[in-house]
Each structure stands twice: as structure tokens, then as C-alpha cells.
N, C-alpha and C positions, 0 to 999 in steps of 0.2 A: 699381212706381215706376221711372222712368228713372234713368240714372246721374246726370244733372244735378239731378234732384229729390232724390236721396239726398245729393248734395254740398250742395245748398242747405239741406237740413234740418240737416245736421251743422253747417254754418257759422252757422246761426241759433241754435244752442244757446249759452247763456251761457258765457263763458270760465271762470268760476269757479263752484264748487259753492256752494249756499246755506249749507252747513255744512262747515267745515274738517275735514280729516282723511280717513281712508280707511274709516271704518265703513260708510258708505252703499255704497261701491263693493264692499266685501267681502261685504255682504249680497246684492248682485246676483250676484257671483261664486259665492256659495253655491248660488244657484238654477241657475247655469250648470254647476255641477259643477267649478269651478275649472280652466278650460282652461290657465291660466298655469302650472299645476303639472305639466303633462304633458311638459315638456321642460326641459333644463338652461338656466338663465338666468344671464347676466352683466349686472350692474346698474351703470350709469355715471352719476356726478354730477360737478359741478364748474361753474366759472364760464365758462371758455373752453376750447375744444379738445375738448369732449365728442363732437361729431359726427365730427370727424376721427379721434379715437382709436377710436371705434366702427367707423368704416369701415376703418381700418387693420387692426384685429383681425378683422373679418369677412372681409377680403380674404386675410389669412394663413390663417385657418381654411378658407376655400374652397379655397385651394391645397392644403391638407392633405387634401382630399377630404371635408370635412365639409359638411353642409347647414346653412346659417346664416340665421336670420331677423334682421331689423334694424328697430328701431322708433326713429325720431328725430323731432325737431321743431326749428324750424318747417319747413314746405315753402316752396320758393321760387316755384314756378310752379303746380304741380298738387298737390292734397291727397294723391294716391296716393303721392307721394314719401316720406311718413312711414312706409310699410309696405313692406319689401323682403324678397325671398327670394333668396339667392345673388346679390345685386346687382341683381336685376330688380324694378322697382316692381310692386305689386299691379295687376293689369289692371282695367279698368273693370267687366268682368263679375264678377270676384272681389270687387271693392269692393261692388257691388250685393248679392251673396250675403251677404257679411259684415255689411253694413248691415241687411239684412232679418232675419237671424238674431239680431243684437243687439237690434233693435227688438222682436222677439218676446219676448225675455227681459226687456226693460225694461217692456213692457206687463204681463207676469206680475208683476214686482216692484211696479209701481204699484198693482196690485189689492190688495196686502197692505200698502200704506202706505209703500213705499220710494220715495224721491224720484228724479226723473229725473236722470241723471248730467250732469255738466258737459261741455263740449266735449272737454277733454282726456281725461276719464274715458271718454267715448263712443268716442273714437279708440282708447284702450287696450283697451277691450272688443272692438272690432272686430279689432284686431291679435291679441289673445289667442286668439280663435276661429279666425281665419285660420291662425295659426301651428300650432295643434293639428292642423288638417286636413293641413298640409304635412309633418308628422312630421319636424321638424328635429332635428339633433344639438344645436344651441345656438340660443338667441335672445338678442340683445343689446338691452336696453331702456335708452334714454337718458332721464334725468329731464327734465321740462319746465322746472321752476324749483325751486330748493332741493333737497329730498330728503325730509326728515322727513314733510311733509304732501303730497308729490307723489303723484299717482295711481299711478305705477309702483311706489311703495313697498309695494304689496301682494305683490310677488313674493318668492319664497324662492330667492335666488340661490346659485350655487356659488362665485361670485367677484364682488367689488365693485371698482370702479375709481373713484378720485376724482382728477380733473384739477386744474389750478391753481385756487386760490380767490381771487377778486378782488371788487371793489366793483361790484355790479350788482343790479338789482331791490331796491334798498335800502328802498323803501317797503314791501316785503313780508318781506324776509329779515333786516334789521338794518343798523345804521349802521357797523359795524366788520368787519374781516376775521374776527375771532374769532366774532362773532355769526353771520356768514354761514357760517363753517366748521361751526358747530354744526348749522345746518340741513342742510348737505351731509352731515355725518357721520350724520344720521338714517337713512341707508340701510344703515349697518353692522349686520350681524346676528350673532347668537351663533355663534362658531366659524367664521365665513366669512372667508377671507383677503381682505385689502384691498391693492390696489396704489395708491400715492399719489404724485403729483408734488410733491415737497417744495421750496418756495422759501425755506425758513428764515425764515418770518415767523410771525405770530400763529396761523396755521392749524395749524402743526406740532404744537404742544402739544395743541390741541383734538382733532385726528384721532388722535394717539397715545393720549390719555386715553380716548377712546371705544373704541378697539381693546382697550385693557387691560381696560376694564369688561366688554366683550363676549367676552373671550377670543379675539379675532380676530387672526390673524397679520398684522402690518403689514410690507409690502414697499415700501421707499422707492425712488423713482427721482428722481434730481436731475441738475442741469446738469453736475456734475463727472464724470459717468459716460460722457459722449459727447464726441467730438472730430470736428469737421468737417475732412476731409482734402482735399477738392477741390470746387469749384463750377464746373461747366461750363455750356454753353448749355442743356443738357437735364436735368441731374441735380445733386443734392447728395449727395456721397459722405461717409460718416462711419463711425467705429468706435464701439462701445458695449460697455462692460464692465458686465454686468448683476449681477455678483456670483455668477452661476450659470454664465455662459459669456461669453467674450470674442469679439465679432464684429468683424472687421477690414474687411469689404467690403460694408457695407450702403449702399443708395442709395434715395432717393425722387426723384420728378420735381421739377424746379426750379420750385417755386411760392413758398414762403415759408420762412424760417428756422425759424419757430415750429413748422412741421410735423415737424421732427426730434424735438422734445420729445414730440409726440403719438405719433410712430412708436415711440419707445423705451418709452413706456407700454404700447403694444400688444404689443410684443415680450416685455416682462416678464410681462404677463398671459398671453400664449400659453405661455410657459415653465411657468407655474403650472398651466395647464389640461392641458398634456402630462403633468405630474407628479401628476395626480389620477386617482382612480377614483371615478366618480360612483355614488352609491348612493341610490336612491329607496325601496327596500324596507324598509330599516332605519330606522324612524322616530326611533330614538334618535340616530343619527348624522346622518340626513337631510341628507346633503351629500357630503363627500368625505373621502378619506384619501390621504396622499402615498404614492407608489409607489417613490420613489428612482430614477425613470427618468432616464437621461442622454440628452441630445440626440444623435441620429444625424445623419449627413450629409444625409439626405433632409429631416429637420426644419429644418435650417439653410437648405437650398435653398428650401423653401416659405416660410420667413420672409422670405428675400431677395426672392423673386419676388412674394409678397403685398404687401410694402411698395412695391415699384416699380410695381406695377400699380394701386395704389389711386388713384382719382380722386374728389374730393369737391367738388361744384359750389359755386361762390360763395366759395371760400377762396383768395384770390390767384390766381384763375382767369384765364387769358389767353383772352378771347372773340373777339379779332380782332387783327390786327397791331398790336402795341404798345398794346393796350387791356386793362386788368386790372380785375377786380372783386373786392372783398373785403368780407366781411360784418362786419368789425370794428365793434362798436357800443357799446363801453365803454372806459374808460381803459386797462385792462390790454391789451385787444386792439389798441387804437390804438398803444400803446407797441410791441407786437410788430410791427405793420404798419410803423411808422416805422423800426424797427431793420432790417427786411427791405429797405426802400428805401435806407437808408444803406449797407448791405453789398452788396446785389445790383444796385443801380442808382445807384452813386455819381456818375457823370458825365453820365448822361442828363438832358436837359431834361424837366421834369415839369409836367403840368397835373393839377389835382385837381378831381374832381366829388364834391360832398359833399351828403348829406342826413342828418338826425338827428331822433330823437324828442325831444319836450320833457321827458320824464321821465328822460333821461340827463343826466349831469354834462357837458354838451357844452362848457362853457367850458374845462375842463381838457383835454378831447379836442382842442379847437381849438388851445389853447396849445401842446400837444405837436406837433401837425401843422405848426404855423407855424415850428418849428425846421428844417423841411425847406424848401429853396428852391424854391418852385413858381413857374413862369412866370406862371400864372394860376390863380385859384381860382373855381370855378363852384358856386354854391349853388342847389340845386333843391328844389322842393316836391313831396311825394307826398301823394296823397289819404288822408285818415284823420284821426281826432280826435287822434291822438297826435303829429302832426307839430309840430315847433317852428316858430314864426313866422319866415317867410323873412327879413325885415329884421333881426330880432333875431340870427339866426345870422350874417348877413352883417356886422352891426355888430361882433360878437364877433371875426370874422376880421380886421376892420380894426384892432381894438385890438392885435392881435399880429403882423400881417403887413403888409409894404409892397407885397405883390403886388397885381396888378389883381384886383378882386372883381367878378364878374358874377352876376346872379341870373336865374332862370327859373322861371315858374309851372308849366312842363310838363317832366317828366323827359326825354322824348324830344327836345324842342327843345334842352335843355341838353346832352344827350349828343351830338347831331349838331353843335352848336356846338363842343363840346370836341374832337371828332374832326377838325373842319375847321381848328382852330387849334393842334393839337398838333405839326404839322410832322413832323420826324424824331424827336421826343421820344416820351414815353409818357403816356398818359391813365390815371389811377388813380381808380376810382370806389369810394367807401368811406363808412362812417358808419352804415349801417343795412342789415339784411337785407331790409327792405321795398324799399330802393333796388335792391339786387341782384336781388330777385325781379321787380320792375317792369322792369328792363332786360332780363332773360332772357325775360320774357313778351312783350316788344315785339319780340323777335327781332333786336335791334340787333347 
């Protein structure tokens, strides 16, 4: 099969499995010989910030001389983006090889009555096989949605990370923060430490209770532990007291304020990894023990360098002069996006380009966006069954904003219009990862 035929096949696979849970996937992995158990795994769940936290951690570990695999979702332009090794996406040739090997095992499984995997399960199996051949020191697996029933929850991690918990995918995960937190907490394993970004809400008690039941050490990270010291044209400088070490000169590229939170989660996770001895031979411990290791100067250097060198596409990314794209697509992410605009762009004239899926609580997203003074708001349509009706979204903006509202059936037309009308101000494109992906694929 050609590369495109492989991609077309994977994309044609149903998004969800016919049967919830990981039993079917585990049966296929049994046939494969469990490739996902051949390397040390870090498992990451949460509502927002998962991908950025994964990327920060991968960048730090790479600076430390480690070989690091990274499995994330969704992709923005090309499906290969979901599988990376040391920052490089899987090549088309490697994708074909992983696909064909995965198909062989799926056909073996089907012969004994095991169901064909879902889309996300298929991608996980491809990644698991690919990473085994690469012989990495670590592989970071990001959950697709939730945690408890997610395909990635078949892994046996040495460390779990749970980013902030917010209201998203409520039709699948629950209607409250507590219910959603229970799904995220499903990745917590017996005796495996957990790094958690604590916002002092309903999720705190849920995560803490799960850790107690599993005998898992809970390492809290929270806003009070960092302080932004300087915001320049190119960087955000901050200090961070992890409780293990005090860093006074960390910096990330100037993208969004919320990235500082993701960065400190990655730093705390890295500290724990440095203080572990991984043991796969002893099935009773089957994980780690703490060594009492203290950070050396070189460790702090690669943490600093890794943070600053991290680039994560589509997250407050500047793609042209004064043009920014951000994948914020739920209420919590929009709040973080707006806070960034209020602090980093307080005086600039601003134009908004917006698209959203109908299964999001877009009224609250729009209400928050309209507290920002936009010169003009451009609502665009993207192809797909999930898109919210264009006029319904525009009407919602009119309820909350006195700005001029313009609509376009075509993303590119709306974007070019926005660029031509922004003048000396800034154009911000937000509301959906589909929007971000479409803009990047158009090469705008």
C-alpha cells in the first residue's frame, strides 16, 4: 500500500470502539507481545495543556541526552504529527511500515474473534510498535479523551501527569468537574507517582482520593509556586519553587501565559524522573524507587534549555506578522487565551477570527471573548458535521458584543479578509483545533 492508502484506511476507521474499555486492545497487545511494555512510559491526562506539557517534558529530556518518543492528538495538518521521536515526526516510510505491521496483527486477532480496533486504538498500536523499534529511554503517551477508558490506559507507566481539569467532552465524561476528574484519575496506577496541577476546585479531592486508594504519591503543582518576573518581546521569564528546588531564571518563548503552568508541570515531572531508578525485572515493584538524587548544575541547565527550546504548534503561535493562532476550544482554554490577550496585548487593536464545534458550550466561550474589545469579529465555517451553524454563532456574538460581526463560508476568505483589515493591530484566530489545522494546511 502507498502512504496515502495507509492514511486513508486509518482515517476511515470508526472513531470509537464498538465496545467501551481496553479489553479488546489488550487482547491484540497480547498477540503483539506487548510492545508498550518495552520502554519507560509517562502517561498524561487532563482537559487542557496536555500536549504542551508533554512537549515541554520531551524537550527537557532530550536536552538531558535521552531518546524520547511522544504520542499526542489530534494532528493539525498531517497524521504523522501524532507520533514523534526526539521531536521529529514519523516519516512516511516509517508510517507505512508501522501500519503494515499493525494490520498483520489485527488480521491475526480477527481470526480468533477479536474486533477491529477503533481509530485511536489503531494509532496507539502503530505508535507502540514504532517506539519499540526505536529503543527509546522514555515514551510520553497523551490520552485522547478522559483517561479511564482511553486506549492509552493499557500502559504501565513509571509516572502519571494530570493537567488542569475543566468542562469538556461532557457528553462522554460527565457534567461536573468532579465527574470529569474521576475519568482523568482513571490513569492512576498502584504505587505510581502522580504530578497534578491543582486549581483548588472539585478535582482536588477526587485526584487525592484516587492516589490514596492506589498508594500513589501525589505531587501537587499550583499557581502560588511560580512568579513571572519579566515579559519581553521574545520571552516570559519566571521563577518556580517546586518544593524540591527553587529555580530563579527559567524562561519560555513568549507565546501565552498559560504555558508557564504547563512548563512547571514538566519541570516537576522531570525532577521525579531524575530521582527514580526504573526496574522492569522485579515484577513486584514493577516501576521505580527513589534514589535521593539531588539536582546538579547540568540538570538545571538542561531544564532551562529544554523549556526555552520547546515549540508546540497551534498554541498561541505567531504564524505571520501580528497573526496568531490558538487551539483554545473550551471554556477553560478560552479563559486562558483571554487572560493572555489582556496581559500581553493590552493596548493593541485586535481582530478575532473564530470557528467552533456545535458540541462545545460556545455561548459561554463567546461571552468571555466579548469582554475583550475587538475591532471586528469574523466568524468562519469549516467543513465537517460537528461545525456549529454559522448564523447561530454570529447571532451569539451580537448578543454580547457591539463589535462589527462578519461571516464567511470559507476559512481562507475569512482569514485573508481579516489580514487585510487588521492594519497595525493583531489578528487572533481561535475557537477550534480544526480552524488551526485548516489555516496551517492552507499555508496562510
